[in-house]
VOPAGU-2260 file (C-alpha; in pm, 1 decimal, decimal comma):
REM VOPAGU-2260
SITE   aa  ch    i         X         Y         Z
SITE  UNK   A    0   -7533,9    3331,0     222,7
SITE  UNK   A    1   -7379,5    2987,3     177,5
SITE  UNK   A    2   -7398,1    3014,5    -201,2
SITE  UNK   A    3   -7220,9    3349,6    -193,8
SITE  UNK   A    4   -6939,4    3192,6      14,9
SITE  UNK   A    5   -6913,7    2908,9    -224,2
SITE  UNK   A    6   -6895,9    3132,4    -534,6
SITE  UNK   A    7   -6631,3    3334,0    -356,1
SITE  UNK   A    8   -6413,8    3031,1    -255,5
SITE  UNK   A    9   -6426,4    2902,1    -635,7
SITE  UNK   A   10   -6328,0    3248,7    -759,7
SITE  UNK   A   11   -6035,6    3262,2    -530,7
SITE  UNK   A   12   -5929,8    2891,8    -615,9
SITE  UNK   A   13   -5949,9    2974,4    -978,3
SITE  UNK   A   14   -5746,1    3286,5    -933,7
SITE  UNK   A   15   -5481,0    3113,4    -731,7
SITE  UNK   A   16   -5449,2    2833,0    -984,0
SITE  UNK   A   17   -5413,8    3112,6   -1264,1
SITE  UNK   A   18   -5129,2    3262,5   -1079,3
SITE  UNK   A   19   -4939,5    2930,8   -1026,9
SITE  UNK   A   20   -4660,1    2974,4   -1274,5
SITE  UNK   A   21   -4416,5    2674,5   -1347,9
SITE  UNK   A   22   -4098,5    2863,9   -1475,5
SITE  UNK   A   23   -3840,3    2690,0   -1713,0
SITE  UNK   A   24   -3524,5    2876,7   -1773,6
SITE  UNK   A   25   -3295,7    2754,0   -2068,2
SITE  UNK   A   26   -2953,4    2889,5   -2115,7
SITE  UNK   A   27   -2776,0    2856,3   -2449,7
SITE  UNK   A   28   -2519,2    2606,2   -2592,1
SITE  UNK   A   29   -2149,2    2665,2   -2687,2
SITE  UNK   A   30   -2038,8    2708,8   -3040,9
SITE  UNK   A   31   -1858,5    2433,4   -3211,8
SITE  UNK   A   32   -1600,6    2685,2   -3354,8
SITE  UNK   A   33   -1454,0    2726,6   -3015,8
SITE  UNK   A   34   -1518,6    2364,6   -2861,9
SITE  UNK   A   35   -1318,9    2214,1   -3153,1
SITE  UNK   A   36   -1009,1    2339,0   -2974,8
SITE  UNK   A   37   -1072,2    2138,3   -2653,6
SITE  UNK   A   38    -983,1    1770,1   -2607,1
SITE  UNK   A   39   -1292,0    1553,8   -2701,8
SITE  UNK   A   40   -1367,5    1458,2   -2327,2
SITE  UNK   A   41   -1386,9    1815,8   -2233,0
SITE  UNK   A   42   -1592,6    1938,6   -2533,4
SITE  UNK   A   43   -1945,5    2085,4   -2461,9
SITE  UNK   A   44   -2277,9    2091,7   -2650,2
SITE  UNK   A   45   -2206,4    1852,0   -2937,7
SITE  UNK   A   46   -2592,8    1855,5   -2968,0
SITE  UNK   A   47   -2735,4    2202,4   -2977,9
SITE  UNK   A   48   -3067,6    2127,4   -2801,4
SITE  UNK   A   49   -2927,4    1971,6   -2467,1
SITE  UNK   A   50   -3084,3    2241,2   -2249,1
SITE  UNK   A   51   -3396,8    2285,5   -2486,1
SITE  UNK   A   52   -3469,3    1909,5   -2447,0
SITE  UNK   A   53   -3417,6    1911,0   -2087,1
SITE  UNK   A   54   -3662,6    2189,2   -2053,8
SITE  UNK   A   55   -3933,8    2038,6   -2281,2
SITE  UNK   A   56   -3913,0    1721,5   -2079,7
SITE  UNK   A   57   -3958,4    1914,5   -1765,2
SITE  UNK   A   58   -4253,4    2068,8   -1916,6
SITE  UNK   A   59   -4415,2    1734,5   -2023,4
SITE  UNK   A   60   -4367,2    1625,0   -1657,9
SITE  UNK   A   61   -4542,2    1953,4   -1530,2
SITE  UNK   A   62   -4846,1    1883,7   -1765,2
SITE  UNK   A   63   -4877,1    1543,4   -1619,8
SITE  UNK   A   64   -4853,5    1645,8   -1253,7
SITE  UNK   A   65   -5034,4    1991,6   -1273,5
SITE  UNK   A   66   -5254,1    1956,9   -1565,8
SITE  UNK   A   67   -5321,7    2085,9   -1910,9
SITE  UNK   A   68   -5403,6    2420,2   -1793,9
SITE  UNK   A   69   -5100,7    2491,0   -1560,4
SITE  UNK   A   70   -4938,3    2813,5   -1686,0
SITE  UNK   A   71   -4582,8    2744,2   -1799,7
SITE  UNK   A   72   -4341,4    3029,2   -1863,3
SITE  UNK   A   73   -4046,8    2923,8   -2072,3
SITE  UNK   A   74   -3761,4    3173,3   -2073,5
SITE  UNK   A   75   -3478,8    3114,7   -2322,8
SITE  UNK   A   76   -3131,4    3294,0   -2380,7
SITE  UNK   A   77   -3206,0    3386,1   -2741,3
SITE  UNK   A   78   -2846,9    3500,9   -2883,4
SITE  UNK   A   79   -2684,7    3172,6   -2827,0
SITE  UNK   A   80   -2957,6    2983,3   -3024,9
SITE  UNK   A   81   -2925,2    3239,9   -3304,3
SITE  UNK   A   82   -2534,4    3219,5   -3325,0
SITE  UNK   A   83   -2548,4    2831,2   -3298,8
SITE  UNK   A   84   -2816,5    2809,6   -3574,6
SITE  UNK   A   85   -2615,5    3008,2   -3820,0
SITE  UNK   A   86   -2323,5    2791,3   -3738,8
SITE  UNK   A   87   -2523,5    2479,1   -3813,4
SITE  UNK   A   88   -2735,2    2629,2   -4086,1
SITE  UNK   A   89   -3057,9    2574,0   -3899,5
SITE  UNK   A   90   -3344,9    2799,8   -3762,5
SITE  UNK   A   91   -3327,6    2713,3   -3400,3
SITE  UNK   A   92   -3545,7    2988,6   -3305,5
SITE  UNK   A   93   -3833,2    2868,4   -3509,1
SITE  UNK   A   94   -3776,2    2513,8   -3379,8
SITE  UNK   A   95   -3798,9    2646,9   -3009,7
SITE  UNK   A   96   -4097,9    2840,7   -3098,6
SITE  UNK   A   97   -4269,5    2512,0   -3221,9
SITE  UNK   A   98   -4185,3    2335,8   -2901,8
SITE  UNK   A   99   -4351,3    2621,6   -2688,7
SITE  UNK   A  100   -4662,8    2609,8   -2920,1
SITE  UNK   A  101   -4689,6    2226,6   -2887,3
SITE  UNK   A  102   -4684,9    2242,8   -2501,9
SITE  UNK   A  103   -4890,8    2562,3   -2466,2
SITE  UNK   A  104   -4604,1    2744,5   -2288,1
SITE  UNK   A  105   -4550,5    3108,7   -2280,9
SITE  UNK   A  106   -4209,8    3175,6   -2448,0
SITE  UNK   A  107   -4021,2    3486,7   -2331,4
SITE  UNK   A  108   -3682,0    3542,1   -2509,4
SITE  UNK   A  109   -3410,1    3717,0   -2299,5
SITE  UNK   A  110   -3069,4    3851,2   -2416,5
SITE  UNK   A  111   -2900,4    3928,2   -2085,5
SITE  UNK   A  112   -2894,2    3856,9   -1705,7
SITE  UNK   A  113   -3090,4    4179,1   -1647,9
SITE  UNK   A  114   -3360,4    4077,9   -1875,1
SITE  UNK   A  115   -3386,3    3746,8   -1679,5
SITE  UNK   A  116   -3432,6    3950,9   -1343,1
SITE  UNK   A  117   -3678,2    4191,5   -1498,1
SITE  UNK   A  118   -3874,5    3895,1   -1631,9
SITE  UNK   A  119   -3878,4    3720,3   -1307,6
SITE  UNK   A  120   -3977,7    4040,4   -1111,5
SITE  UNK   A  121   -4282,0    4080,1   -1374,2
SITE  UNK   A  122   -4439,7    3770,4   -1218,7
SITE  UNK   A  123   -4731,4    3833,4    -983,3
SITE  UNK   A  124   -4686,2    3806,3    -600,1
SITE  UNK   A  125   -4639,3    3426,6    -501,5
SITE  UNK   A  126   -4706,6    3308,6    -849,1
SITE  UNK   A  127   -4392,6    3103,2    -922,9
SITE  UNK   A  128   -4479,9    2746,1    -802,2
SITE  UNK   A  129   -4180,4    2567,6    -959,7
SITE  UNK   A  130   -3858,7    2684,2   -1119,7
SITE  UNK   A  131   -3613,8    2472,8   -1320,0
SITE  UNK   A  132   -3283,7    2582,7   -1473,3
SITE  UNK   A  133   -3133,5    2405,1   -1754,4
SITE  UNK   A  134   -2778,2    2534,2   -1865,1
SITE  UNK   A  135   -2422,2    2592,3   -1797,9
SITE  UNK   A  136   -2337,9    2680,8   -1445,0
SITE  UNK   A  137   -2069,0    2697,9   -1170,4
SITE  UNK   A  138   -2112,5    2696,0    -804,3
SITE  UNK   A  139   -2175,3    3072,3    -796,6
SITE  UNK   A  140   -2389,9    3140,4   -1090,3
SITE  UNK   A  141   -2605,6    3039,1   -1378,5
SITE  UNK   A  142   -2426,3    3086,5   -1700,1
SITE  UNK   A  143   -2673,1    3194,6   -1980,9
SITE  UNK   A  144   -2404,4    3141,0   -2239,2
SITE  UNK   A  145   -2070,5    2957,2   -2209,4
SITE  UNK   A  146   -1826,8    2951,8   -2511,9
SITE  UNK   A  147   -2087,4    3127,1   -2722,4
SITE  UNK   A  148   -1924,7    3466,9   -2784,1
SITE  UNK   A  149   -1570,7    3374,9   -2641,5
SITE  UNK   A  150   -1416,1    3024,0   -2595,0
SITE  UNK   A  151   -1462,2    2899,7   -2240,8
SITE  UNK   A  152   -1613,0    3227,6   -2121,2
SITE  UNK   A  153   -1964,4    3339,4   -1997,9
SITE  UNK   A  154   -2064,6    3685,4   -2111,9
SITE  UNK   A  155   -2422,3    3671,9   -1954,4
SITE  UNK   A  156   -2533,0    3525,8   -1612,3
SITE  UNK   A  157   -2722,9    3538,4   -1297,3
SITE  UNK   A  158   -2466,9    3545,8   -1031,3
SITE  UNK   A  159   -2568,2    3474,4    -667,0
SITE  UNK   A  160   -2468,3    3816,9    -576,3
SITE  UNK   A  161   -2760,1    3925,0    -803,5
SITE  UNK   A  162   -3015,8    3738,1    -622,8
SITE  UNK   A  163   -3099,2    4032,5    -396,0
SITE  UNK   A  164   -3224,6    4209,1    -725,9
SITE  UNK   A  165   -3504,7    3949,9    -750,1
SITE  UNK   A  166   -3836,6    4016,9    -564,7
SITE  UNK   A  167   -3867,7    3712,2    -328,8
SITE  UNK   A  168   -4220,2    3780,2    -296,7
SITE  UNK   A  169   -4280,3    3642,1    -660,1
SITE  UNK   A  170   -4207,0    3286,7    -533,9
SITE  UNK   A  171   -4476,7    3079,5    -349,0
SITE  UNK   A  172   -4360,0    3012,4      -2,5
SITE  UNK   A  173   -4349,9    2628,4     -83,2
SITE  UNK   A  174   -4197,3    2678,1    -443,5
SITE  UNK   A  175   -3972,4    2396,3    -572,8
SITE  UNK   A  176   -3666,9    2524,5    -739,8
SITE  UNK   A  177   -3402,6    2308,0    -915,0
SITE  UNK   A  178   -3097,7    2375,7   -1113,9
SITE  UNK   A  179   -2987,9    2110,0   -1353,6
SITE  UNK   A  180   -2650,3    2280,9   -1413,8
SITE  UNK   A  181   -2306,1    2180,4   -1276,1
SITE  UNK   A  182   -2200,6    2273,8    -901,8
SITE  UNK   A  183   -2510,8    2482,2    -820,2
SITE  UNK   A  184   -2573,5    2297,4    -493,1
SITE  UNK   A  185   -2218,6    2393,3    -367,5
SITE  UNK   A  186   -2284,7    2767,4    -320,1
SITE  UNK   A  187   -2577,8    2913,2    -529,4
SITE  UNK   A  188   -2839,6    2686,3    -350,0
SITE  UNK   A  189   -2752,2    2839,3      -4,1
SITE  UNK   A  190   -2748,8    3194,9    -134,8
SITE  UNK   A  191   -3094,3    3118,1    -310,1
SITE  UNK   A  192   -3250,6    3013,5      11,5
SITE  UNK   A  193   -3091,9    3308,2     187,4
SITE  UNK   A  194   -3204,0    3575,8     -48,4
SITE  UNK   A  195   -3513,0    3431,4    -189,5
SITE  UNK   A  196   -3656,3    3246,1     101,6
SITE  UNK   A  197   -3714,2    2904,8     -81,1
SITE  UNK   A  198   -3467,0    2610,7    -145,1
SITE  UNK   A  199   -3280,3    2546,5    -454,1
SITE  UNK   A  200   -3186,4    2189,4    -529,9
SITE  UNK   A  201   -2862,2    2182,6    -697,1
SITE  UNK   A  202   -2572,1    1951,8    -810,0
SITE  UNK   A  203   -2267,9    1863,4    -606,1
SITE  UNK   A  204   -2038,5    1809,1    -889,9
SITE  UNK   A  205   -2100,4    1789,8   -1263,3
SITE  UNK   A  206   -2432,2    1717,2   -1430,0
SITE  UNK   A  207   -2429,2    1492,9   -1751,0
SITE  UNK   A  208   -2689,0    1563,9   -2021,5
SITE  UNK   A  209   -2602,0    1248,8   -2221,3
SITE  UNK   A  210   -2868,5    1076,0   -2021,5
SITE  UNK   A  211   -3133,8    1273,7   -2250,9
SITE  UNK   A  212   -3067,5    1006,5   -2510,2
SITE  UNK   A  213   -3213,9     760,6   -2291,3
SITE  UNK   A  214   -3523,3     985,3   -2203,2
SITE  UNK   A  215   -3376,3    1055,1   -1854,3
SITE  UNK   A  216   -3310,3    1394,5   -1694,1
SITE  UNK   A  217   -2949,4    1490,2   -1643,6
SITE  UNK   A  218   -2740,6    1283,9   -1407,2
SITE  UNK   A  219   -2518,6    1416,9   -1137,7
SITE  UNK   A  220   -2175,1    1298,8   -1025,8
SITE  UNK   A  221   -2182,4    1386,1    -670,6
SITE  UNK   A  222   -2552,5    1394,6    -564,2
SITE  UNK   A  223   -2822,7    1648,5    -530,2
SITE  UNK   A  224   -2842,3    1888,3    -234,5
SITE  UNK   A  225   -3004,0    2208,2    -106,4
């Protein structure tokens, strides 16, 4: 009888570990064709891989903390990397696929905010243990693109008003969520907690991705808040 109980506990533990997804979401970069019209200090994404590099650094951290077998789900907004790749004469899609393979991450391409919602809703109940967003944002939304199709404009997003479309049950009750985009802590964090039942750590002020060159995560001008 004790042996049966032990085997049951082992099975339940293995299943729960298998369901513990670590989700990393990456928005896309701006195009240089638009950014060239800004004054230098206001230009975005001189390096195409700001958000990708932030994401891979986080995945490396997850591997260290949660182990090699921890399931990583990498969601990437594809159209921006296709367009920036054409502009730069590079195959960024292939490069991203290689980074996913290197880290054993399940790569999921999305092309819209609705794709993102469907992808999150496809996760198992209570499966999302960590969630990180790397990309452009303002205090009300994650901007999956910004300055990609149109200068200084977002065409695909996850707005705080859309959070009610996400099944809150996909998040573990103790899930750790963080947005590495600008201003998320000023409104999005509050709505995230209200709608999804878990906290979202976000920035007060702008985030600076230049720190990636030093092997550090993006810095924030005003501090992190929930």
